[in-house]
N, C-alpha and C positions, 0 to 999 in steps of 0.2 A: 335379459338378465345381464348383470355386470360381469366383466371378466374376473376370474379368480387367479390368485398366485399361490404357490405352495411354499410354505416355510418349513424348513427342517431345523427344529430348535433343540439344542442340547438340554436334556432333562437329567439331573443327577446332582451329586454332591462330591465331597472329597473321597468317598468310598467307591465312586464309579457312577456310570450312567450311560445314556445313549441318546441319539437324535430321534425326535418324534415329529412326524409330519402333521401340519395343519394347513388347511386351505382357508384363505380370507378373501373377501371382495376387494378388487383393486379399483381405487378411485383416483382421479387426477391430482397430482401433487403429493401423493401419499409417500411418506418416508417409512423406513423399516420400523421405527419405534411405534408409529401409528398401527402397523400391522401386528406388532407384538402386543399392544394394548387391546386390539381386537381379539386376539387369542385369549388374553387374560379375562376379558369381559364375557366371552361366550363359550370358550372351550376348555380352558385350564386356569381356573381362578387361583390356583396355588403356584403359578409360574412366577419365579423370582427374577426381577430385572431392576437394576439401579438406574434412576434417572432423576432429573430435577427441573432444569429450565426449559428443555426442549427447544433451545435456541443456539446450541453449539457454543455456549459460554461457560458452562459449569464443569464439563469434562466427565460427568458421572456415567453416561451411557456407553462407555467404551466396550467394544466386543470385537469379534472377528466375523466378518461377512464373506462367505466363500473364500476363506483362508486369508483374508487381508484385514489387518486392524483398522477399524473405522468407528465413527460415532454413529449410533443407531439413529439419532435425530437429524443427522446431516446427510444420510444416504438415501437417495430416492429409489423407490421400487421400480420406477420407469426403466432404470438401467438393467433390470433383471427379468423383464417380461419374456416369457417363453422358457424360463429355466427355474429350477428349484433354488431357493435362497437358503443356504446353510448358515445358521447363526449359532456361534459358540462363544463361550466366555474367553477372555484373554488367557492364553495357554502358558504364558511365562510365570503367572502367579497362581497360588493355590486356589482351587475352586471352593467357594462356600456353598452355593446352591444355584443350579441352573445357569443363568447368565451373569451371576455375581461372583467376581473374583476378590480375593483378599489382597489388597494392595498396601497393607500396613507396613511392609518392608520399606517402601519408599519414604514413609514419614520418619522411620528410624534413621535412614541415610541423611535426610534433611537436617537432623539434629547434629550431624558430624561436621557440617559446613559452618565455619566461623561467620558471624554476622558482619554486616557492613561496618567498617571502622573509618570514620572521617580522618583524613590526614592532618587536618588543622581546623581550629575553630574560627580562623580569620575569614571574613566574608570573601567569597570566591565567585567569579563570574565564569560560567561554562559557555563554551562555544557550541553553536548549533550542531556541529559535526559530532561533538561528544554526546550530546543529547540523543541524536539519531542512532548512534552506534549501540547504545544500551537499551533504547526504547523497544526495539524488536523483541528482546528477551522478556520484557514485561508482559507480552501477550500470551505467554504460556498459561494454559488453563489446567495443567496437571491432569490431563486425561490418561497419561502414561501409555499412550499408544506407541510412542517412540521406545519406551522401555520394553514393551511387549514384542516389538519387531526386532530389537537389537539381538544379533546372533550370539553375542557374548553372554547375555543373560538368558536368552531363550534356548539356544542349542547346547551351550556348555554349562548352563546353570552356575555361572561364576559370580554370583551375587556377593561373595566374600572377597572378590578381587577387583570389581569394577562397579562404580556408582551408577553408571548408565547415562545415556544422552540427556535425559531431563536435568540431571544435576551438573552436567558439564555446562548446560545453559545457565543454571543458577550461579555457578562459580564464575562464568564469563560475565554475567550481569554485574558482579561485584568487582572482579579483577580489571575490567575495562572502564570502570567509572573513574573519571579524572581525579576525584577526591578520595579515592580509596587509599587507606594507609596500611592495610594489612597485607599479608603475603600468604597466598594459598598455593603457591607453586610446589612447595614440598608435599603438601597434601595430594596434589594432582600426580606428582611423580611416584608416590608410594601408595597410600591407602586408597585413594580414589581410582587408581589404576588406569589413568588416561592412556597409557601405552597399549592397553588391551584393544582399543578401538583401531580398526584398520580402514576407517573412512569409506565404507561402502555406500554411505548416504541413504541407507534404507530408512533411517529415522526421519530424515528430512522429507522423504517421499510420503510418509503417512501423517505428518503433522497437519492437523486441521486448521491451525493458525498460520500456516505457511512460513514458519520460522526456518531460516536457513541454518539449521543446527550444525551441520558439518562444516560448511564454508565460513560461517560467521562466529561460531563458538568453538568447536572442537579443534579445527586446524590452527586458529590463532593461539589457542591455549597450548597446543603441541609445540608451536614455535617458541613460546615463552619458556616452556620446560626445557626445550633443546638449548636455548640460549643460556639458561642458568646451569644446566647439568652436563651439556656436551661441549660447550665452548671451552677449549683448553685453559685459557687464562682464568676464566671464572671458576672452573673446577679446581685449579691450583689454589686460588684465593680461598675457596670454600674449605678445602682440605686443611689449609693453614689455619683458618679461623676455627675449625672444629678440632684441631689438634689438641691433645691433653695438655700440652705445655702452655697453651693459650687460655686454658680454662681457669677461672678464678678459684682460689682455694677457700 
């Protein structure tokens, strides 16, 4: 007989729920999503789980496995032999049913970020360095695991104060483009709440695409905000520019 592994899966909705244990046969190369599908097929047909590609490209099957945000399709069960595998929905967002979380807040945040605005229509040749710098950010699959692990959003529920690491990556993608003509620094300094991040790098640790969120996006953006808002000469210039006496009538 094949070895079995125990899954403790959260069953419930926004009104509450609890973990329920299921045993499934363990086969070589099996991932957590395979095991969840086994449960769906043979033990709990009404178990709700979101998934699509099963190739770690769509970001749909985000959940928490033994307390750590992960993709169900990318997490091998071989790593949990001999222990119970606790599977819960992402805790930072409202629960819809079982393993499905309501991540719609993220899409509302995305609408607040100004789109890419080319600085000029003149033909422009980019250096390879510039291409490489922003290419990393394009790998984001919007699994929102970084949003789930972010202590500002998770522990303090400060969604009205901070956009979260995923959208720091989005803003960095635009701001660091050599042809960008817009200015999102005021957005970062105020509504986006960049100052709320204390660079613990927990978002980088859980990113399935290995984007260096903290080092390559958040810290450079913090430096840009500091240059514009904390540099004494720039601050003086900005105050003079924003002075009522300099406003057109």
